[in-house]
C-alpha positions as CSV (number, residue, x, y, z in Angstrom):
1,X,5.1,23.1,14.6
2,X,2.3,24.9,12.9
3,X,-0.7,22.6,12.7
4,X,-3.1,24.9,11.0
5,X,-5.5,23.0,8.7
6,X,-4.8,19.8,10.5
7,X,-8.0,17.6,10.4
8,X,-8.2,15.4,13.5
9,X,-9.7,11.9,12.7
10,X,-9.1,11.8,9.0
11,X,-6.5,8.9,9.4
12,X,-9.0,6.4,10.8
13,X,-8.5,3.2,8.9
14,X,-6.0,0.5,10.0
15,X,-3.5,0.0,7.3
16,X,-0.8,-2.9,7.3
17,X,2.4,-2.5,5.5
18,X,3.6,-5.7,4.2
19,X,7.3,-6.5,3.3
20,X,8.6,-9.4,1.2
21,X,10.3,-12.3,2.8
22,X,12.1,-15.3,1.4
23,X,10.8,-18.6,2.8
24,X,13.4,-21.5,2.5
25,X,11.9,-24.7,1.0
26,X,12.5,-28.4,2.4
27,X,15.6,-28.6,0.0
28,X,17.2,-25.2,0.9
29,X,16.1,-23.5,-2.0
30,X,15.1,-19.9,-1.5
31,X,12.6,-19.3,-4.4
32,X,9.4,-18.9,-2.4
33,X,8.2,-15.6,-1.5
34,X,5.8,-14.5,1.3
35,X,4.3,-11.2,2.3
36,X,4.7,-10.5,6.2
37,X,3.3,-7.7,8.3
38,X,5.9,-5.0,8.8
39,X,3.8,-2.8,10.8
40,X,0.2,-1.5,11.2
41,X,-0.5,2.4,10.8
42,X,-3.4,4.7,10.9
43,X,-4.2,6.0,7.5
44,X,-6.9,6.9,5.0
45,X,-7.2,5.4,1.5
46,X,-9.0,7.2,-1.4
47,X,-9.8,5.7,-4.7
48,X,-8.7,7.4,-7.7
49,X,-11.9,6.9,-9.9
50,X,-10.2,8.4,-13.0
51,X,-7.1,6.2,-12.8
52,X,-8.6,2.9,-12.7
53,X,-8.4,0.7,-15.9
54,X,-8.5,-2.7,-17.4
55,X,-5.5,-4.4,-18.7
56,X,-5.0,-7.9,-20.1
57,X,-3.1,-10.3,-18.0
58,X,-2.6,-13.9,-18.9
59,X,-5.2,-14.0,-21.6
60,X,-8.0,-12.6,-19.2
61,X,-9.2,-9.0,-18.5
62,X,-8.1,-7.8,-15.0
63,X,-9.1,-4.5,-13.4
64,X,-6.4,-2.4,-11.8
65,X,-7.4,0.1,-9.2
66,X,-5.3,3.1,-8.3
67,X,-5.6,4.6,-4.9
68,X,-3.8,7.0,-2.7
69,X,-3.0,6.3,1.0
70,X,-2.3,9.0,3.4
71,X,-0.4,8.5,6.7
72,X,1.9,10.1,9.1
73,X,5.2,10.7,7.8
74,X,7.3,7.7,7.8
75,X,10.8,7.5,6.1
76,X,11.2,3.7,6.4
77,X,8.4,2.9,3.6
78,X,9.8,1.9,0.2
79,X,8.0,1.0,-3.1
80,X,9.3,-2.7,-2.6
81,X,6.6,-3.0,0.2
82,X,2.6,-3.6,-0.1
83,X,-0.3,-2.0,1.7
84,X,-3.3,-4.2,2.9
85,X,-6.4,-2.4,3.8
86,X,-10.1,-3.5,3.8
87,X,-9.1,-7.2,2.6
88,X,-7.2,-5.7,-0.5
89,X,-3.6,-5.6,-1.2
90,X,-2.1,-2.8,-3.1
91,X,1.4,-2.5,-4.5
92,X,3.2,0.7,-3.7
93,X,3.8,2.5,-6.8
94,X,5.5,5.5,-5.4
95,X,5.8,7.5,-2.3
96,X,5.7,11.3,-1.7
97,X,6.4,13.2,1.6
98,X,5.1,16.6,2.4
99,X,7.7,19.1,2.8
100,X,7.0,19.8,6.3
101,X,7.2,15.8,7.3
102,X,3.9,15.7,8.5
103,X,2.3,13.0,6.0
104,X,3.4,10.4,3.6
105,X,1.3,9.9,0.3
106,X,1.6,6.5,-1.3
107,X,0.4,6.0,-4.6
108,X,-1.2,2.6,-4.8
109,X,-2.3,-0.1,-7.6
110,X,-4.4,-3.1,-6.8
111,X,-5.1,-6.0,-9.2
112,X,-8.7,-6.2,-7.7
113,X,-8.2,-9.5,-5.9
114,X,-9.4,-9.6,-2.1
115,X,-7.4,-11.4,0.5
116,X,-8.7,-12.6,3.7
């Protein structure tokens, strides 16, 4: 494997991948959804300053932040999952893999709400 151009230390943020799980209520209804940690990886998140914008949601103005997450190649990720990094949750918009299967690039969208 040719690692020319490999930048050691660029993937230095802890990134949690969340997956949707269905929680049963007291009466056996499966209508509540929760996000649980699927796995934690090393990655880097870069904000796309030209891609952020404001949209109207429920009669109020909300800011959407677009970002790109770079992590080691992982074929198990899908766009039904979410990413949590730095107290912010992002929805995965799309996933791109480089042709050499070194990295996965996740295009992310956030509603700008921090989580704890």
